[in-house]
C-alpha positions as CSV (number, residue, x, y, z in Angstrom):
1,M,-31.5,-13.2,2.6
2,I,-29.4,-10.1,3.1
3,H,-31.6,-9.1,6.1
4,F,-31.1,-12.6,7.6
5,I,-27.3,-12.4,7.2
6,K,-27.2,-8.9,8.7
7,K,-29.3,-10.1,11.6
8,L,-27.1,-13.1,12.1
9,F,-23.7,-11.4,11.9
10,G,-24.6,-7.8,12.7
11,K,-24.7,-4.9,10.2
12,E,-21.4,-3.4,11.6
13,E,-19.5,-6.6,10.9
14,I,-20.7,-6.8,7.3
15,D,-20.0,-3.1,6.8
16,N,-16.5,-3.6,8.1
17,M,-15.8,-6.3,5.5
18,K,-16.4,-3.5,2.9
19,K,-13.7,-1.4,4.5
20,F,-10.1,-1.5,3.3
21,L,-6.9,0.0,4.6
22,V,-4.4,0.9,1.9
23,V,-1.0,1.8,3.3
24,G,1.7,3.4,1.2
25,L,5.1,3.0,2.8
26,G,7.6,5.8,2.8
27,N,9.5,8.3,4.9
28,I,8.1,11.8,5.8
29,G,10.1,14.9,4.8
30,S,10.8,16.7,1.5
31,E,14.2,15.1,1.2
32,Y,12.5,11.7,0.7
33,E,9.6,12.8,-1.5
34,N,11.0,11.6,-4.9
35,T,13.1,8.7,-3.7
36,R,12.5,5.1,-4.9
37,H,11.8,4.0,-1.3
38,N,8.8,6.4,-1.2
39,I,6.9,4.8,-4.0
40,G,4.1,3.9,-1.5
41,F,3.6,7.5,-0.7
42,K,3.8,8.5,-4.3
43,A,1.2,5.9,-5.4
44,L,-1.3,7.2,-2.8
45,D,-0.6,10.8,-3.7
46,F,-1.1,10.1,-7.4
47,F,-4.4,8.4,-6.6
48,A,-5.5,11.2,-4.4
49,E,-4.7,13.9,-7.0
50,K,-6.6,11.9,-9.7
51,E,-9.7,11.5,-7.5
52,A,-9.5,15.1,-6.0
53,M,-8.9,13.7,-2.5
54,T,-7.0,15.4,0.3
55,F,-4.9,13.9,3.1
56,E,-5.1,15.3,6.6
57,A,-2.6,14.9,9.4
58,N,-3.9,12.2,11.9
59,K,-2.5,10.0,14.6
60,L,0.6,8.2,13.4
61,G,0.1,9.3,9.8
62,S,-1.8,11.2,7.2
63,T,-5.1,9.7,6.1
64,S,-7.7,10.1,3.4
65,T,-11.0,8.3,2.6
66,Y,-12.2,7.1,-0.8
67,K,-15.6,5.5,-1.6
68,F,-16.1,3.4,-4.7
69,K,-18.7,0.8,-5.6
70,G,-20.0,0.4,-2.0
71,R,-16.5,0.0,-0.6
72,T,-14.6,2.4,1.7
73,F,-10.9,2.7,1.2
74,I,-8.9,4.4,4.0
75,F,-5.5,5.5,2.7
76,L,-2.7,5.8,5.2
77,K,0.8,7.3,4.8
78,P,2.5,6.5,8.1
79,A,4.4,9.3,9.9
80,T,6.5,6.9,11.9
81,Y,9.3,6.6,9.3
82,M,9.8,3.4,7.4
83,N,11.3,1.2,10.1
84,L,8.3,1.7,12.4
85,S,5.5,1.4,9.8
86,G,3.8,-1.4,11.7
87,K,2.9,0.8,14.6
88,A,0.7,3.0,12.4
89,V,-0.7,0.0,10.5
90,K,-1.8,-1.8,13.7
91,Y,-3.3,1.4,15.2
92,W,-5.5,2.1,12.1
93,M,-6.5,-1.5,11.6
94,T,-7.7,-1.6,15.2
95,K,-9.3,1.9,15.1
96,E,-11.2,1.2,11.9
97,K,-11.8,-2.5,12.6
98,I,-10.1,-3.6,9.3
99,A,-10.0,-7.3,8.6
100,L,-6.5,-8.6,7.9
101,E,-7.6,-9.7,4.4
102,N,-8.6,-6.1,3.7
103,L,-5.2,-4.7,4.3
104,L,-3.0,-3.7,1.3
105,V,0.5,-2.4,1.8
106,I,2.3,-0.7,-1.1
107,T,6.1,-1.1,-1.0
108,D,9.2,-0.7,-3.2
109,D,10.9,-3.9,-4.3
110,I,14.5,-4.1,-5.6
111,N,13.9,-7.7,-6.7
112,L,11.6,-6.6,-9.5
113,S,12.6,-4.6,-12.5
114,F,11.5,-1.0,-12.7
115,G,7.7,-0.6,-13.1
116,T,6.9,-4.2,-12.5
117,I,3.8,-4.5,-10.3
118,R,3.0,-7.7,-8.3
119,L,0.4,-8.4,-5.7
120,K,0.9,-11.1,-3.1
121,T,-1.3,-12.2,-0.3
122,K,1.5,-13.3,2.0
123,G,5.2,-13.7,2.1
124,S,8.4,-12.8,3.9
125,D,9.6,-9.3,4.5
126,G,12.4,-9.9,1.9
127,G,14.8,-7.7,4.1
128,H,12.5,-4.7,3.8
129,N,12.5,-2.9,7.2
130,G,9.0,-1.5,6.7
131,L,7.5,-4.9,6.0
132,K,9.5,-6.4,8.8
133,D,8.0,-4.1,11.4
134,I,4.5,-4.7,10.0
135,Q,5.0,-8.4,10.3
136,N,6.2,-8.0,13.9
137,Q,3.4,-5.8,14.9
138,L,0.6,-7.9,13.3
139,G,2.3,-11.2,14.2
140,T,1.8,-12.7,10.8
141,Q,3.1,-12.6,7.2
142,N,-0.4,-13.2,5.8
143,Y,-1.3,-9.8,4.5
144,A,-1.5,-8.4,1.0
145,R,1.4,-6.4,-0.3
146,F,1.6,-4.6,-3.6
147,R,5.2,-4.7,-4.6
148,F,6.3,-2.0,-7.0
149,G,9.6,-2.8,-8.8
150,V,12.3,-0.2,-8.5
151,G,15.1,-2.3,-10.0
152,A,18.6,-3.0,-8.6
153,D,20.9,-0.9,-10.6
154,F,23.5,-0.5,-7.8
155,S,26.9,-1.9,-7.0
156,K,27.6,-4.0,-3.9
157,G,27.1,-2.2,-0.7
158,R,25.1,0.7,-2.3
159,Q,21.6,-0.6,-1.8
160,V,20.6,2.0,0.8
161,D,22.0,4.8,-1.4
162,Y,20.0,3.4,-4.4
163,V,16.6,3.1,-2.7
164,L,17.0,6.5,-1.0
165,G,18.1,8.0,-4.3
166,E,15.8,9.8,-6.7
167,W,14.3,8.4,-9.9
168,S,16.4,8.7,-13.0
169,E,15.1,10.9,-15.8
170,E,14.2,7.8,-17.8
171,E,12.3,6.2,-14.9
172,Y,10.5,9.4,-14.1
173,G,9.2,9.7,-17.6
174,K,7.6,6.3,-17.4
175,L,6.4,6.6,-13.8
176,K,3.0,8.2,-14.6
177,E,1.8,5.3,-16.7
178,R,2.9,2.8,-14.0
179,L,1.1,4.9,-11.3
180,E,-2.1,4.8,-13.4
181,R,-1.8,1.1,-13.4
182,A,-1.2,1.1,-9.6
183,A,-4.4,3.1,-9.0
184,E,-6.4,0.5,-11.0
185,L,-4.9,-2.3,-9.0
186,I,-5.9,-0.6,-5.7
187,K,-9.6,-0.3,-6.9
188,S,-9.5,-3.9,-8.1
189,F,-8.2,-5.2,-4.8
190,G,-11.3,-3.8,-3.0
191,T,-13.9,-4.7,-5.6
192,A,-12.7,-7.8,-7.5
193,G,-10.7,-9.5,-4.7
194,A,-7.1,-10.4,-4.3
195,N,-7.1,-13.5,-6.5
196,N,-8.7,-11.8,-9.5
197,T,-6.5,-8.8,-9.1
198,M,-3.4,-11.0,-9.0
199,N,-4.5,-12.8,-12.2
200,H,-5.2,-9.5,-14.0
201,F,-2.3,-7.3,-12.9
202,N,0.7,-9.3,-11.9
203,N,3.7,-8.6,-14.1
204,T,1.8,-6.3,-16.4
């Protein structure tokens, strides 16, 4: 049966369905490294350290590859700065022939309390410039995004200062456990599928 399917659709196409692009959103530069807005970078860096992976500079970003249970995960940290994230995402999706349903974007979210994690398979950009550019570049809102809650402990007009600010001491102390959970979610997205992952991880 598998031989028939490979013959019908082509081995390359089937192999491509086992490839995933996991994009952590953030800004390059040491001044942004520990900011709330860079949680996408931090999640991928944590995963990479845990699995003894290394990132290498590549076109429009740094990339690393992880293989797990017959799946290939290509991790991407765009070097385009947040507002032009879509350019890097589109390039790597095209280069690696990644199906839209196999794209996962990790982003900060001020509408969720600190540490809350939530996977969605579609939705608006919610005013997030990185998501907005990805939507514009891909021409659709129908891609999975992993929203990591950073809270909204800021006064009116101070949103930018807040997301570009560093974690509080209390938040930083709890961050490792949340990043462990994030790493589990990434693996689940590629192996168990989006719906099962949402049921298991959302709001935990």
